[in-house]
Structures are given as structure tokens and as C-alpha cells.
C-alpha positions in Angstrom: 142.7 30.6 158.7 145.3 29.6 161.2 148.0 32.1 162.3 151.3 31.0 163.5 152.0 32.0 167.1 155.6 33.2 166.8 156.1 35.4 163.9 158.5 38.3 164.0 159.7 40.9 161.6 163.2 42.4 161.7 163.9 45.8 160.3 167.4 46.9 159.8 168.2 50.6 159.5 171.6 51.9 158.4 172.6 55.5 158.8 175.3 56.9 156.6 176.7 60.1 157.9 176.6 62.7 155.1 179.3 65.2 154.6 177.6 68.5 155.3 179.0 71.5 153.7 179.5 74.3 156.1 177.6 77.3 154.8 179.0 80.7 155.4 176.3 82.5 157.5 178.2 85.7 157.6 176.8 87.0 154.3 173.3 86.0 155.2 173.5 87.9 158.5 175.1 91.0 156.9 172.4 91.0 154.2 169.6 90.7 156.8 171.0 93.6 158.8 171.3 95.8 155.7 167.8 94.8 154.6 166.3 95.5 158.0 168.0 98.9 158.3 166.9 99.8 154.7 163.3 98.8 155.6 163.5 100.9 158.8 164.8 103.9 156.9 162.0 103.7 154.3 159.4 103.3 157.1 160.7 106.4 158.9 160.9 108.3 155.7 157.2 107.5 154.8 156.1 108.5 158.3 158.0 111.7 158.2 156.5 112.6 154.8 153.0 112.0 156.2 153.7 114.3 159.1 153.7 111.7 161.8 156.7 113.3 163.7 155.3 116.9 163.7 153.8 117.9 167.0 151.9 121.0 167.9 154.1 123.2 169.9 152.7 124.9 172.9 152.1 128.6 172.6 155.1 130.7 173.5 155.1 133.4 176.2 155.4 136.1 173.5 152.2 134.8 171.8 150.4 134.8 175.1 151.4 138.5 175.7 150.2 139.4 172.3 146.9 137.7 172.9 146.5 139.5 176.3 147.2 142.8 174.5 144.6 142.1 171.9 142.1 141.1 174.6 142.9 144.3 176.6 142.5 146.4 173.4 139.1 144.9 172.8 138.0 145.6 176.4 139.3 149.2 176.2 137.5 149.7 172.9 134.3 148.4 174.5 134.7 150.7 177.5 135.3 153.7 175.3 132.2 152.8 173.2 130.1 152.6 176.4 131.5 155.9 177.6 130.7 157.6 174.3 127.1 156.2 174.5 126.8 157.6 178.1 128.0 161.0 176.9 125.5 160.9 174.1 122.7 160.0 176.5 123.7 162.7 178.9 123.7 165.3 176.2 120.2 164.2 175.1 119.0 164.4 178.7 120.4 167.9 179.0 118.8 168.9 175.7 115.4 167.5 176.8 115.6 169.4 180.2 116.6 172.6 178.4 113.8 172.2 175.9 111.3 171.9 178.7 112.6 175.0 180.6 114.3 173.1 183.4 117.6 174.4 184.5 119.9 171.3 184.4 123.0 171.0 186.5 124.4 167.9 184.7 128.1 168.2 183.8 129.8 166.8 180.8 131.6 163.5 181.2 135.2 163.4 180.2 137.4 160.5 179.2 140.9 160.1 180.3 
């Protein structure tokens, strides 16, 4: 097969400018803004209903004072209980000494 040495191909392209309609982008932009705001509102509403925006508030000063008063009441009650037990022990010791004929000079404890 013998090929010719000078062969060329010519391609011709013609462009016809089309008349493009100018689309009104204003309504698309307005719709996108309204849709985005609606989506944001629904997202915030769902998060609010799930309790996402609730935070644990730090304890107030009044609550701290109430807790301190409760703690102090517990301590005072424990001290009174220990004091009552000491009084009971002292009375038993005095009773034991008296039952064995020993003159006891122990005095009663008093609270307050």
C-alpha cells in the first residue's frame, strides 16, 4: 500500500452566536435565602426541643448557705449524740462505783 506524501484535511467550524435570554436571578436568590433561613429555624427548633441549649447553672450563693446550714446541723446533731453517750457512760461509771461502795466524785456533764 502506498500512501501519498502530502495529504491534508481541512475542518471548518462556524460559530453562530445564540441569543441568550437573560434569566432573572433575583427570585432564585430570594428563594434560596428564604429556604436557608427556614432550614436554620427548623434546625434550631429541633435542637431546642432536644434540650441542646439548656445548661446546668452553677449553684447560687443561697443554695450554698443552705447546704452549709444542713452540714452544720448534721455536725451539731452528731456532737449532741456523742455528748449524750458520754453522759450515759458517766452515769454508768458512777452507778458502778456506788454499787461497789466507792465514793465517786464525778460530776454530771451539762450541755449548753
